[in-house]
C-alpha positions as CSV (number, residue, x, y, z in Angstrom):
1,M,14.2,-10.3,-1.6
2,T,13.0,-7.5,0.8
3,T,9.7,-7.1,-1.0
4,Q,9.1,-10.8,-1.0
5,R,9.8,-11.0,2.8
6,I,7.5,-8.1,3.5
7,A,4.8,-9.4,1.1
8,D,4.7,-12.7,3.0
9,V,4.2,-11.0,6.3
10,I,1.6,-8.5,5.0
11,E,-0.4,-11.3,3.3
12,K,-0.6,-13.3,6.5
13,H,-1.2,-10.3,8.8
14,F,-4.1,-9.0,6.8
15,Q,-5.4,-12.5,6.1
16,A,-5.3,-11.9,2.3
17,S,-5.4,-14.5,-0.4
18,S,-3.2,-12.5,-2.8
19,L,-1.2,-9.4,-3.2
20,T,-0.8,-6.6,-5.7
21,I,2.9,-5.4,-5.8
22,A,3.5,-2.3,-7.8
23,I,6.3,0.2,-8.5
24,Q,5.2,3.4,-10.2
25,D,8.3,4.9,-11.7
26,G,7.6,8.3,-13.3
27,P,4.5,10.5,-13.5
28,E,3.1,8.7,-16.6
29,A,3.2,5.5,-14.5
30,G,1.2,7.2,-11.7
31,Q,4.1,8.1,-9.4
32,T,3.1,10.9,-7.1
33,V,5.9,10.7,-4.5
34,K,9.3,11.4,-6.0
35,H,11.3,8.5,-4.5
36,V,11.5,4.8,-5.2
37,H,9.1,2.7,-3.1
38,V,7.1,-0.5,-3.5
39,H,3.4,-0.8,-2.9
40,V,2.5,-4.1,-1.3
41,L,-1.3,-4.3,-1.2
42,P,-3.1,-7.2,0.5
43,R,-6.0,-8.5,-1.7
44,K,-9.0,-10.6,-1.0
45,A,-11.6,-12.2,-3.4
46,G,-14.1,-9.6,-4.5
47,D,-12.4,-6.6,-3.1
48,F,-12.9,-4.9,-6.5
49,D,-15.4,-5.6,-9.2
50,K,-12.5,-5.6,-11.7
51,N,-9.0,-6.4,-10.4
52,D,-7.3,-3.5,-12.2
53,S,-9.7,-1.0,-10.5
54,I,-7.1,-1.0,-7.7
55,Y,-4.9,1.3,-9.8
56,D,-7.7,3.8,-10.4
57,E,-8.4,3.8,-6.7
58,L,-4.8,4.4,-5.9
59,Q,-4.6,7.4,-8.2
60,K,-7.9,8.7,-6.9
61,H,-6.7,8.3,-3.3
62,D,-3.4,10.1,-4.0
63,R,-5.1,13.0,-5.8
64,E,-7.8,13.4,-3.1
65,N,-5.5,13.2,0.0
66,E,-2.2,14.6,-1.4
67,D,-2.7,18.2,-0.3
68,V,-5.3,17.7,2.5
69,P,-3.4,17.2,5.7
70,S,-6.6,16.5,7.6
71,K,-7.0,13.3,5.6
72,W,-3.5,12.1,6.3
73,R,-2.9,9.4,8.9
74,S,-1.4,10.9,12.0
75,E,2.2,10.2,13.1
76,E,0.8,8.3,16.0
77,E,-1.3,6.0,13.8
78,M,1.6,5.3,11.5
79,A,3.9,4.6,14.4
80,K,1.4,2.2,16.0
81,E,1.0,0.3,12.8
82,A,4.8,0.2,12.2
83,T,5.3,-1.2,15.7
84,Q,2.7,-3.9,15.2
85,L,4.2,-4.9,11.8
86,H,7.8,-4.7,13.1
87,G,6.9,-7.3,15.7
88,L,6.0,-9.7,12.9
89,F,9.6,-9.8,11.6
90,N,11.3,-10.9,14.8
């Protein structure tokens, strides 16, 4: 129920027409962070040539940015986004 609630807000906030919701449980499934979490990704028509390319991009992003702190979003950026999104749930 939590994922559905968040998904509804994310879809509207990012003006998406669809969502990709994924849980990658275990390294063979592409899990790179060793805790349970749900990916809620807003999607729009034509955002990828092939819809399933999103999974390749997720893995590529994780590999490229995992050990490069300069490519991580700052605490301030994440806090700002969290505050904006938090306001959508009141």
